[in-house]
N, C-alpha and C positions, 0 to 999 in steps of 0.2 A: 269150770267148778268148784276148782280148790280154793278158789279166789273166792267165791260167794261162801265157801263153807266159813273160811278164815275170817271176813269180814262178818259174817252173824254176830247180832249181840245178844239176842234172848234165840233160845229151844224150845220146845215145847220135851217132855221125857215123857214115855210110857212103859210105864211096867205093868206087871200082873197083880193080884195081890193071891191071899194065900186063897180065897175065892177062887180064882179064875178069871175077876174083873177084868178089865181095863183100870186104870190110874194114869192119868196126864196130867203134871205138872208143869210151868216155863220154869228157864233153870237156865240158871251166867254158865257157860263153860269154855271151853279151849280144848284142842285139836295136836296132837302131837304124833306124828304120825300115822300109825291107825288103831290109837287109841284116843279117844274122847275121854276129858275130866271134867268132872264137875262136883262141888266138895260144899256139905254144909253148911251154910252160915247162919250168923244172929243178926244180921241184919234188921228182921223183922223180931218181936220176942217169940219165940218157943219154947214148950215145956219140955223139952229132950232134944237133942241132938238126934235123935236116932225117929226120923220121919220115915212114916209110910211107906215113900220111897226106897230107904233102906231095904225095911223088914221083908218088899218086895224082889229086890231084887236077891234075898239072902233065900229066899223061900223058890223064887222061881227066874232067874239069873239072864232070859232073856231081854231085851229090851229094847226102843228104839229112840233115837233123837230126829224131830222132824225141826227141820230152820226153812222160813220161807219171806218170803216177800210180796208185800201185795200193794199195790198201783193202780190209781184210777184210770191210768194207762195200760191196760190189761197186755199192750205186749210184753212188760214190763215186769208183770208177775213168775216168779217161780220158787221152786220147794223142792230140796232135797229130805230125804229118808236115810238115818245111817242104823240101818240093824245090825245086835250082834250078845255078844254077850256079856254082864257088870260083874265084877268083883268087887265088893267093900275092901276098900285100903283104911287101916284101924286109924282116929285120928291119932294120935300120940305115936305112930310106928314110922320109921322113916321112911318109905316107902313115901307117905303124904307129901313131903319137903317140896319134891319137883312142878308136881300139878299144882298147888299150893304157890308156888314159884311163877309159873306159869300164867296162873289166872290172874295172879298180880301183876302181871306183866300186859296183860288184855282189858283188865278193870282197875281204874283208879280208886275204886272201892275198898277193893282189896290190898292197895298198895298200904293204906292205911291201917285196914285193918284186916289180915288175912282170915281168911274163914278157919274157925275152931275146931268145926264136927269130922267128920270121917266123907273121906274120897271117895264116887264112885267111877270106874274105868271101866268105861266100856270101849270092846277090843271089838272095831269094824267088821263085820263077815260082809254086809253087802249095800249096795250104796246103792239110791233110786232117785233119779231126777228126772224134773218136767220144769221145763222143755226138753 
């Protein structure tokens, strides 16, 4: 299962809005021990680096990251859900340097242009998987 977590290229981050509604977005991520990092990038134009996911985790730090693989051969299907609490690391903080470097090591696009926004750090409290 650990191999699958590290090989997955995209996850779906689920957070909770201030109104208690679910909010799910695809994201790039990297796992370092029991922490999952994701950063706000500027690959696509954004009106602000303070995305809804950042406001959500500040209001409700509980979140989940879903990783999955689909294949027409259903014997090859799998999913992994990492549940935990998220904290926001300020974009200008020293704590953001290591996560950004780990993300750049995984994604070529981030090597060329590191994500300038805040970093989300999800501490894994529970891991569920299928099969």
